[in-house]
C-alpha positions as CSV (number, residue, x, y, z in Angstrom):
1,M,98.4,-34.1,40.4
2,K,98.6,-31.9,43.5
3,R,102.1,-30.9,42.8
4,L,101.4,-30.1,39.1
5,S,98.4,-28.0,40.0
6,S,100.5,-26.0,42.5
7,F,103.1,-25.2,39.9
8,V,100.5,-24.4,37.3
9,S,98.7,-22.1,39.8
10,L,102.0,-20.4,40.6
11,F,102.8,-19.7,36.9
12,S,99.2,-18.6,36.1
13,S,99.2,-16.2,39.1
14,A,102.7,-15.0,38.2
15,S,101.3,-14.0,34.8
16,T,98.9,-11.7,36.5
17,I,101.9,-10.0,38.0
18,V,103.4,-9.5,34.6
19,C,100.1,-8.3,33.1
20,C,99.0,-5.8,35.7
21,A,101.2,-5.3,38.7
22,L,104.6,-4.8,36.9
23,P,103.3,-1.9,34.8
24,A,101.8,-0.2,37.8
25,L,105.0,-0.7,39.8
26,F,107.1,1.0,37.1
27,I,104.7,3.9,37.0
28,V,104.6,4.3,40.8
29,L,108.4,4.2,41.0
30,G,108.6,7.0,38.4
31,A,110.0,4.7,35.7
32,G,107.5,5.5,33.1
33,A,110.2,5.9,30.4
34,T,111.6,2.5,31.3
35,F,108.1,1.0,31.0
36,A,107.6,2.7,27.6
37,S,110.9,1.2,26.3
38,L,109.9,-2.2,27.8
39,I,106.6,-2.0,25.8
40,G,108.6,-1.0,22.7
41,M,110.7,-4.2,23.1
42,F,107.8,-6.5,24.1
43,P,104.5,-5.2,22.6
44,Q,102.8,-8.4,23.8
45,L,102.6,-6.8,27.2
46,I,99.8,-4.6,25.9
47,W,97.9,-7.7,24.7
48,L,98.3,-9.3,28.2
49,S,96.8,-6.2,29.8
50,E,93.9,-6.2,27.4
51,Q,93.2,-9.9,28.2
52,K,93.4,-9.5,32.0
53,L,89.9,-11.0,32.7
54,Y,90.9,-14.2,31.0
55,F,94.2,-14.4,32.9
56,F,92.5,-13.8,36.2
57,G,89.7,-16.2,35.4
58,F,92.2,-18.9,34.5
59,G,94.3,-18.1,37.6
60,A,91.2,-18.3,39.8
61,V,90.3,-21.7,38.4
62,M,93.8,-23.1,38.9
63,L,94.1,-21.6,42.4
64,S,90.7,-23.1,43.3
65,M,91.7,-26.5,42.0
66,A,95.1,-26.4,43.8
67,G,93.4,-25.2,47.0
68,Y,90.9,-28.0,46.9
69,L,93.7,-30.6,46.4
70,Q,95.7,-29.0,49.3
71,W,92.6,-29.2,51.5
72,K,91.9,-32.8,50.5
73,A,95.5,-33.9,51.2
74,R,96.0,-32.0,54.4
75,L,95.3,-35.0,56.6
76,A,96.8,-37.7,54.4
77,A,99.2,-39.9,56.2
78,C,102.8,-40.1,55.0
79,P,104.5,-43.6,54.7
80,A,106.0,-45.2,57.8
81,D,109.4,-45.6,56.1
82,P,111.6,-42.8,57.5
83,K,113.1,-41.9,54.1
84,L,109.7,-41.9,52.3
85,G,108.1,-40.1,55.3
86,D,110.6,-37.3,55.2
87,A,110.2,-36.9,51.4
88,C,106.4,-36.9,51.9
89,A,106.5,-34.3,54.6
90,T,108.9,-32.1,52.6
91,T,106.7,-32.3,49.5
92,K,103.6,-31.3,51.6
93,D,105.5,-28.3,53.0
94,W,106.7,-27.2,49.6
95,S,103.3,-27.7,48.0
96,R,101.6,-25.6,50.7
97,T,104.3,-22.9,50.5
98,I,104.0,-22.7,46.7
99,Y,100.2,-22.6,46.9
100,F,100.2,-19.6,49.4
101,L,102.9,-17.9,47.3
102,S,100.7,-18.3,44.2
103,L,97.7,-16.9,46.1
104,A,99.7,-13.9,47.3
105,F,100.9,-13.2,43.7
106,Y,97.3,-13.5,42.4
107,L,95.9,-11.1,45.1
108,L,98.7,-8.6,44.4
109,G,98.0,-8.7,40.7
110,A,94.3,-8.4,41.2
111,G,94.9,-5.4,43.5
112,F,96.9,-3.6,40.8
113,A,94.6,-4.7,38.0
114,F,91.1,-4.0,39.4
115,L,91.3,-1.7,42.5
116,P,92.5,1.5,40.6
117,G,89.5,1.1,38.3
118,L,87.2,1.2,41.2
119,F,88.5,4.6,42.4
120,A,88.8,6.3,38.9
């Protein structure tokens, strides 16, 4: 369950990057024409941007759930068997890394999606 929630939170937070951070990055880099042609090929990107509150809401729920499961499992003991213990430790490390990567994606997307609106 913990592993699944980490991957779901990664993909939901990555969708916030596609919805909001990627368009802003293209504009900042002066690639507005590239972004316009990208929208021409994938008009669904406009729909994603219009539904950003739902994407960020779903991402927040998934990240909260994954964070709770990470917190709950932080002190869980790994098996005494060396092979299983190594696998357990590796899984814990990867799960924590994926969670914090997801959180970074989410915050980056939120920054691009909501901060410019505050200063406009």
